[in-house]
Chimera marker file (.cmm) of the C-alpha trace (Angstrom):
<marker_set name="trace">
<marker id="1" x="-27.404" y="80.786" z="91.003" r="1" g="1" b="0" radius="0.5"/>
<marker id="2" x="-29.100" y="80.453" z="94.049" r="1" g="1" b="0" radius="0.5"/>
<marker id="3" x="-32.334" y="80.146" z="92.087" r="1" g="1" b="0" radius="0.5"/>
<marker id="4" x="-30.845" y="77.191" z="90.488" r="1" g="1" b="0" radius="0.5"/>
<marker id="5" x="-30.020" y="75.410" z="93.801" r="1" g="1" b="0" radius="0.5"/>
<marker id="6" x="-33.656" y="76.083" z="94.799" r="1" g="1" b="0" radius="0.5"/>
<marker id="7" x="-34.484" y="73.974" z="91.745" r="1" g="1" b="0" radius="0.5"/>
<marker id="8" x="-32.061" y="71.250" z="92.520" r="1" g="1" b="0" radius="0.5"/>
<marker id="9" x="-30.722" y="69.075" z="95.478" r="1" g="1" b="0" radius="0.5"/>
<marker id="10" x="-27.413" y="69.686" z="96.312" r="1" g="1" b="0" radius="0.5"/>
<marker id="11" x="-26.412" y="67.067" z="97.615" r="1" g="1" b="0" radius="0.5"/>
<marker id="12" x="-27.953" y="65.478" z="95.421" r="1" g="1" b="0" radius="0.5"/>
<marker id="13" x="-26.748" y="67.542" z="92.477" r="1" g="1" b="0" radius="0.5"/>
<marker id="14" x="-22.684" y="66.323" z="93.752" r="1" g="1" b="0" radius="0.5"/>
<marker id="15" x="-23.735" y="62.414" z="94.171" r="1" g="1" b="0" radius="0.5"/>
<marker id="16" x="-24.560" y="62.376" z="90.142" r="1" g="1" b="0" radius="0.5"/>
<marker id="17" x="-21.956" y="64.690" z="89.606" r="1" g="1" b="0" radius="0.5"/>
<marker id="18" x="-19.010" y="62.660" z="91.018" r="1" g="1" b="0" radius="0.5"/>
<marker id="19" x="-20.600" y="59.767" z="89.547" r="1" g="1" b="0" radius="0.5"/>
<marker id="20" x="-20.947" y="60.628" z="86.431" r="1" g="1" b="0" radius="0.5"/>
<marker id="21" x="-17.003" y="62.093" z="86.549" r="1" g="1" b="0" radius="0.5"/>
<marker id="22" x="-16.155" y="58.748" z="88.071" r="1" g="1" b="0" radius="0.5"/>
<marker id="23" x="-17.457" y="56.936" z="85.169" r="1" g="1" b="0" radius="0.5"/>
<marker id="24" x="-15.935" y="59.033" z="82.692" r="1" g="1" b="0" radius="0.5"/>
<marker id="25" x="-12.291" y="58.620" z="84.096" r="1" g="1" b="0" radius="0.5"/>
<marker id="26" x="-12.722" y="54.935" z="84.398" r="1" g="1" b="0" radius="0.5"/>
<marker id="27" x="-14.080" y="54.653" z="80.984" r="1" g="1" b="0" radius="0.5"/>
<marker id="28" x="-11.472" y="56.731" z="79.367" r="1" g="1" b="0" radius="0.5"/>
<marker id="29" x="-8.791" y="55.040" z="81.538" r="1" g="1" b="0" radius="0.5"/>
<marker id="30" x="-10.189" y="51.331" z="79.954" r="1" g="1" b="0" radius="0.5"/>
<marker id="31" x="-9.974" y="52.843" z="76.307" r="1" g="1" b="0" radius="0.5"/>
<marker id="32" x="-6.617" y="53.613" z="76.793" r="1" g="1" b="0" radius="0.5"/>
<marker id="33" x="-5.396" y="50.439" z="78.350" r="1" g="1" b="0" radius="0.5"/>
<marker id="34" x="-7.167" y="48.685" z="75.287" r="1" g="1" b="0" radius="0.5"/>
<marker id="35" x="-4.646" y="50.696" z="72.434" r="1" g="1" b="0" radius="0.5"/>
<marker id="36" x="-0.994" y="48.884" z="72.167" r="1" g="1" b="0" radius="0.5"/>
<marker id="37" x="0.631" y="53.018" z="72.561" r="1" g="1" b="0" radius="0.5"/>
<marker id="38" x="-1.148" y="54.098" z="75.909" r="1" g="1" b="0" radius="0.5"/>
<marker id="39" x="-1.356" y="50.615" z="77.491" r="1" g="1" b="0" radius="0.5"/>
<marker id="40" x="0.506" y="51.341" z="80.381" r="1" g="1" b="0" radius="0.5"/>
<marker id="41" x="0.540" y="47.725" z="82.723" r="1" g="1" b="0" radius="0.5"/>
<marker id="42" x="1.262" y="45.373" z="79.697" r="1" g="1" b="0" radius="0.5"/>
<marker id="43" x="3.103" y="47.745" z="77.638" r="1" g="1" b="0" radius="0.5"/>
<marker id="44" x="3.613" y="47.554" z="73.451" r="1" g="1" b="0" radius="0.5"/>
<marker id="45" x="2.174" y="43.819" z="72.430" r="1" g="1" b="0" radius="0.5"/>
<marker id="46" x="5.184" y="42.017" z="71.092" r="1" g="1" b="0" radius="0.5"/>
<marker id="47" x="4.994" y="42.037" z="66.884" r="1" g="1" b="0" radius="0.5"/>
<marker id="48" x="4.500" y="38.689" z="65.062" r="1" g="1" b="0" radius="0.5"/>
<marker id="49" x="8.200" y="37.820" z="63.993" r="1" g="1" b="0" radius="0.5"/>
<marker id="50" x="8.969" y="38.615" z="60.391" r="1" g="1" b="0" radius="0.5"/>
<marker id="51" x="8.036" y="35.837" z="58.043" r="1" g="1" b="0" radius="0.5"/>
<marker id="52" x="11.177" y="34.925" z="55.227" r="1" g="1" b="0" radius="0.5"/>
<marker id="53" x="10.271" y="36.114" z="51.800" r="1" g="1" b="0" radius="0.5"/>
<marker id="54" x="11.141" y="34.410" z="48.807" r="1" g="1" b="0" radius="0.5"/>
<marker id="55" x="14.125" y="35.798" z="47.008" r="1" g="1" b="0" radius="0.5"/>
<marker id="56" x="13.417" y="38.457" z="44.409" r="1" g="1" b="0" radius="0.5"/>
<marker id="57" x="13.080" y="36.956" z="40.735" r="1" g="1" b="0" radius="0.5"/>
<marker id="58" x="16.447" y="37.244" z="38.893" r="1" g="1" b="0" radius="0.5"/>
<marker id="59" x="16.061" y="39.941" z="35.958" r="1" g="1" b="0" radius="0.5"/>
<marker id="60" x="15.397" y="38.869" z="32.073" r="1" g="1" b="0" radius="0.5"/>
<marker id="61" x="18.878" y="37.983" z="30.903" r="1" g="1" b="0" radius="0.5"/>
<marker id="62" x="19.352" y="39.863" z="27.547" r="1" g="1" b="0" radius="0.5"/>
<link id1="1" id2="2" r="1" g="1" b="0" radius="0.2"/>
<link id1="2" id2="3" r="1" g="1" b="0" radius="0.2"/>
<link id1="3" id2="4" r="1" g="1" b="0" radius="0.2"/>
<link id1="4" id2="5" r="1" g="1" b="0" radius="0.2"/>
<link id1="5" id2="6" r="1" g="1" b="0" radius="0.2"/>
<link id1="6" id2="7" r="1" g="1" b="0" radius="0.2"/>
<link id1="7" id2="8" r="1" g="1" b="0" radius="0.2"/>
<link id1="8" id2="9" r="1" g="1" b="0" radius="0.2"/>
<link id1="9" id2="10" r="1" g="1" b="0" radius="0.2"/>
<link id1="10" id2="11" r="1" g="1" b="0" radius="0.2"/>
<link id1="11" id2="12" r="1" g="1" b="0" radius="0.2"/>
<link id1="12" id2="13" r="1" g="1" b="0" radius="0.2"/>
<link id1="13" id2="14" r="1" g="1" b="0" radius="0.2"/>
<link id1="14" id2="15" r="1" g="1" b="0" radius="0.2"/>
<link id1="15" id2="16" r="1" g="1" b="0" radius="0.2"/>
<link id1="16" id2="17" r="1" g="1" b="0" radius="0.2"/>
<link id1="17" id2="18" r="1" g="1" b="0" radius="0.2"/>
<link id1="18" id2="19" r="1" g="1" b="0" radius="0.2"/>
<link id1="19" id2="20" r="1" g="1" b="0" radius="0.2"/>
<link id1="20" id2="21" r="1" g="1" b="0" radius="0.2"/>
<link id1="21" id2="22" r="1" g="1" b="0" radius="0.2"/>
<link id1="22" id2="23" r="1" g="1" b="0" radius="0.2"/>
<link id1="23" id2="24" r="1" g="1" b="0" radius="0.2"/>
<link id1="24" id2="25" r="1" g="1" b="0" radius="0.2"/>
<link id1="25" id2="26" r="1" g="1" b="0" radius="0.2"/>
<link id1="26" id2="27" r="1" g="1" b="0" radius="0.2"/>
<link id1="27" id2="28" r="1" g="1" b="0" radius="0.2"/>
<link id1="28" id2="29" r="1" g="1" b="0" radius="0.2"/>
<link id1="29" id2="30" r="1" g="1" b="0" radius="0.2"/>
<link id1="30" id2="31" r="1" g="1" b="0" radius="0.2"/>
<link id1="31" id2="32" r="1" g="1" b="0" radius="0.2"/>
<link id1="32" id2="33" r="1" g="1" b="0" radius="0.2"/>
<link id1="33" id2="34" r="1" g="1" b="0" radius="0.2"/>
<link id1="34" id2="35" r="1" g="1" b="0" radius="0.2"/>
<link id1="35" id2="36" r="1" g="1" b="0" radius="0.2"/>
<link id1="36" id2="37" r="1" g="1" b="0" radius="0.2"/>
<link id1="37" id2="38" r="1" g="1" b="0" radius="0.2"/>
<link id1="38" id2="39" r="1" g="1" b="0" radius="0.2"/>
<link id1="39" id2="40" r="1" g="1" b="0" radius="0.2"/>
<link id1="40" id2="41" r="1" g="1" b="0" radius="0.2"/>
<link id1="41" id2="42" r="1" g="1" b="0" radius="0.2"/>
<link id1="42" id2="43" r="1" g="1" b="0" radius="0.2"/>
<link id1="43" id2="44" r="1" g="1" b="0" radius="0.2"/>
<link id1="44" id2="45" r="1" g="1" b="0" radius="0.2"/>
<link id1="45" id2="46" r="1" g="1" b="0" radius="0.2"/>
<link id1="46" id2="47" r="1" g="1" b="0" radius="0.2"/>
<link id1="47" id2="48" r="1" g="1" b="0" radius="0.2"/>
<link id1="48" id2="49" r="1" g="1" b="0" radius="0.2"/>
<link id1="49" id2="50" r="1" g="1" b="0" radius="0.2"/>
<link id1="50" id2="51" r="1" g="1" b="0" radius="0.2"/>
<link id1="51" id2="52" r="1" g="1" b="0" radius="0.2"/>
<link id1="52" id2="53" r="1" g="1" b="0" radius="0.2"/>
<link id1="53" id2="54" r="1" g="1" b="0" radius="0.2"/>
<link id1="54" id2="55" r="1" g="1" b="0" radius="0.2"/>
<link id1="55" id2="56" r="1" g="1" b="0" radius="0.2"/>
<link id1="56" id2="57" r="1" g="1" b="0" radius="0.2"/>
<link id1="57" id2="58" r="1" g="1" b="0" radius="0.2"/>
<link id1="58" id2="59" r="1" g="1" b="0" radius="0.2"/>
<link id1="59" id2="60" r="1" g="1" b="0" radius="0.2"/>
<link id1="60" id2="61" r="1" g="1" b="0" radius="0.2"/>
<link id1="61" id2="62" r="1" g="1" b="0" radius="0.2"/>
</marker_set>
């Protein structure tokens, strides 16, 4: 394991890892906020009001 750290600077590796993990967490949160089910800020969006359908046609008289 110590040979790996001779190839890479530990401080730079931790900074890059922190930036990567923060950007991954931000992306996951933004994806969840864009969905209707998991948006914890606005809640579920209001469903459009149901339109009144025309009545069913009468059966054919015999």
